[in-house]
N, C-alpha and C positions, 0 to 999 in steps of 0.2 A: 231438233224438231220432235214433237211427240210422235208416237207410233200407234198403230192399230193392232190390237190383240184380238184375233178372231177365234172364238171357241165354236167351231162350225163344222158343218156336214161336208162330206165328200161322196160323190156318186159316180157310177159308171152309167152313162146315158145311152140307151138304145133308141135311136130315132128312126121312125117309119114315116115316109111321105105317102099320104092317102088322099083320095079325091074328096072324101068327107069323113068325119069322125064315125067310128063304129057305134051303131045303136044296139039296143037290146035284141039278142038273138040273131044279130047280123054278123057276117064275115066280110071283111073288106080286104082286098089285095093291095099290098104296098109296093110302090114302084122301086123303093130303095130301102136298105137297112144300113145305117151308119152308127158307129160307136164313138162317143166323145167323152172327154172328162167333163164332169158336172157336179151338181150339188150346189145349193145356194151358198154354203160356206166357201167352198172352193172358188166358185165364180166371183164372189164378192172380194175374196182375198186377191185374186189375180187382177180384177178391175182396180182395186185400191193400189196395188203395186204398180200397175201401169199408169196410174194417176200420179205417181212419183213420191209415194210415202213409204216408210218402213212398215212391213206387215209381219206379224207372227201368227202362224196358224197352229192351233192345238185341236186334236181330234183323234179318231181311230179309223183304221182301215184293216182289211184282211189281206192275206198274201196276194189275192187276185187284184188288189188295188194299189200295189207298190208303185205302179207307173203314175198314179195320181200324185203321190208324194214327189216323184221326179218332175212331174209337170209343174208343181208349185215351186220347187227349188229352182227350176230353170227360169222362173219369172222373178227370182230374187227374194222369194218369201222364205222366212225363217221357219224351217220344219222340224226343229229339234224337239218340239213338243208333240209331234205327230207319231202315234204308236201303231205298230203292226201287231194285231192280235188274232186269235183264232176266230173263225167264222167268215161269212161272206161280206164283202164291202157293200154298202148301200148301192142300190141301182134304181134307175127310172126307165119306164117304158113310155115313150113320147110319140104321140101321133101329131103330125103337122099337116094341116089341110092346104088346099090350093090358095087360100087367102093368107097363109102364113100363121094362122092361129094354131094354138097347141092344146092338147088334152093329155094330161100326165098322170101316171100311176107310179108312186114311189114305194120302194121297199127299204125300210130303215137300216137293216143289217147292222154293221158295226157302228153306225152313227147313233144307235140306241144302246150302245154298250160302254159308254163312258163311265168311269168310276170316280170316286171322291178324289183320287190323286190327280186325275186329268183336270178336274175342276179347280183344284188347288193350284196346279201348275199354271193354268191360264190366268187365274186371278192374281197370282204372285208376280206375273210378268207385267201387270198393269201398274205403271209408275205414275207419278203426279203429271197431270195434263194428258196422259194417254187415254185412249178409248177402248172399252171392251165391246166387241161386236157379237151379237147373238142372232140366231134364227130359230124357227120352231121345228127344226128337223132333228134335234138331238134329245136325249133323255134327261130327266132330273133338272129341268129348267127352274123349278121352284127352288131347288137347292142352289143352283147357280146364282139366281137373283138374290137370295138371302146372303150368300157369301159375298157377292159384289157389294151389297148394301153395307155389310159389316166392315168391309175394307174401304168404303168410300169411293168406289170406282165410278167413273163416268161410263154409262152404259147406253149403247145404241142397240135397239131391239127391232128387228124386222120380224113381226109375228106372222110368219108364213112358212108352210100353209097352216091354216087353223084346223084343229082336230078335236076340239072340245076341252083340251087341257087349259087353254088360255083363260077360261072363265075363272079359274082359281088363282091366277098369277098375281103376286104382289108387285105392282109396277111402280111403287113409290120411289125406287132408286133410278128409274130410267130417265136419261137426259135427252134422248132422241128416240121417238117412236115413229116407225115407218110402216104404213099399212096401205093396202088397196081397198076397194069398196067392200069386198067380201069380208076381209079381215077386220075392217073398221066396224062393220055392222055386228060381227060376232063379238068383238070386244065390248061394244056399247050395249049389247043385248037387245038389239032392235033390228027391224028390217031396213035394208038399204033404201034411202029415199030416192025419188025420181030426180030431184034437182038440188034442193037446199040441204047442204050437209052440216049446217051450223049446229043443229041439235046433236048429231053424232059426234062432232068435234068437241062439243061441250061435255058430253059423256066421257069421251076419251081423256079430256083434261082432268076430269074428276078421278079417273082411275090412275092417271100418271101425272100428278100435279106439278112435277118438276120438269116435265118433258116439253121440248119443242116437238110438235106433231106435224108429220107430213103425210098427206092422204093422196095417193096417186090414182088418177082416173083415166088411164089409158090415153086414147086419142083426145079426150077432153082436158088433158093437162093435169094439173094438181092444185090442191088447196093446202095451205100450211098456216100454222099459228104464227102471228106476228104481234108481239106484245099482248095486249088484251083483246086483239081482234084477229081477223082472218085475212089472208091475202091469197091470190091465185097466180098461176103461171100457165100460159098456154103450152100445148104440146107442139113439137116440130112435126111437120108433115112429110112423111116418107112412104115409099112403097115397101110393104112388109114382105119379107121372104120367110122369116121364122122368128116368132116372138120369144122363143125360149131364151132365158137369161137377160132379157131387156131390163127387167127390174133389178137384177143383180148388177148389171153395168151401171144403172142409175145410182144404186147405193154405194158401190165402190168409189165412183167419182165424186159423189156427194161427200163421203167421208174424207176422201183425199183432199178436197178443197177446204173443208172445215178444219182439218188438222193443219193445213198450211195457213190458216188464219183468215180465209176469205169470208165475206159476208154470207149469210144464209141464202139470200136471193142469188148471188153469184154462184154459190155452190150448187143450188138447185138447177140453175141454168146449165152448168157443166154436167150434172147428173142427167138432166133431160136430154142433152145432146148425145151423151154416151149411150143412153137407152135407145134413142132414135137410130143411131148408127148400128147398134147391135141387131136390130130387127131386119136390117138390110142384108144380113149374112146368116148362113146356116150354122146350126150347132149352138152349144152353150158357151163354154170357155173359149171355143174357137171363134166365136162371134164378137168377143170383147175388143173394143177399139183401142188404138194407141193414143197416148195423150196428145201428140201433135195433131192427129186427125180430129180429135174432139175439140181442141182449141180453134182449129181452122174452121170447123163446122159452126162453132159459136160466133166467131168473128164475121162469117159470111151470112149469118142469120139463117143457117140451115140449108143454104143453096149448094 
């Protein structure tokens, strides 16, 4: 079976539960402070591994983040391409309010210190039918995309979070583009519409002509490209505890299902179920569900 090679970020998440997000000039008292493994790359690798596929994670951490490498290894992820270098591991400061919504500040740290050898190591691990997974939390993504194109890699790109660099990316080699409303609007160079996303999806298809495009819309479900048209899928209804890593759970299970040969719609259903279950639990990597739970959730229609 093909595998997933994730050239991705790893973070130490500091999570604070607050009554409401801090505003300008405001100080808010947090009821708790918890530390979790996180980072979009790490979360997606763990979710994909729990979905039952082989995962290789390539990236960089500092000495303070060695436990993140151990966390991945304990999930069965191949971490032979994960380097420990000088400097601080990336970290995130996450506020979670009473509705389970989050507000996040990230520090790139060693996630922004990948060199040409790291990129080469990742791309070299991608064999025929494998997928290369990327997020927007690492450096030199223009070089990564160029190298992947030269090697003919299948690329899945979660362009999150947007930070301005995405405007210049060559997405012609991307086979699967995964974005939320903010990311889609940024890539399309337009404002997010109130309802009809067809224009934005058309603009994304122009930028990534080979890609299947998935646009996640939170509680409104998702829209995705299907042939020459668009299709939609509703969201599962759950009571949110913490939305952190819901999108990563979605992506990991989506990739796991696609790599196993399932249809796009079935893979999206699995991803949606995984994301829904993740928001019912606190933390990032700690909230990622097991495959049996996700399949049961799908079979019962989310009840």
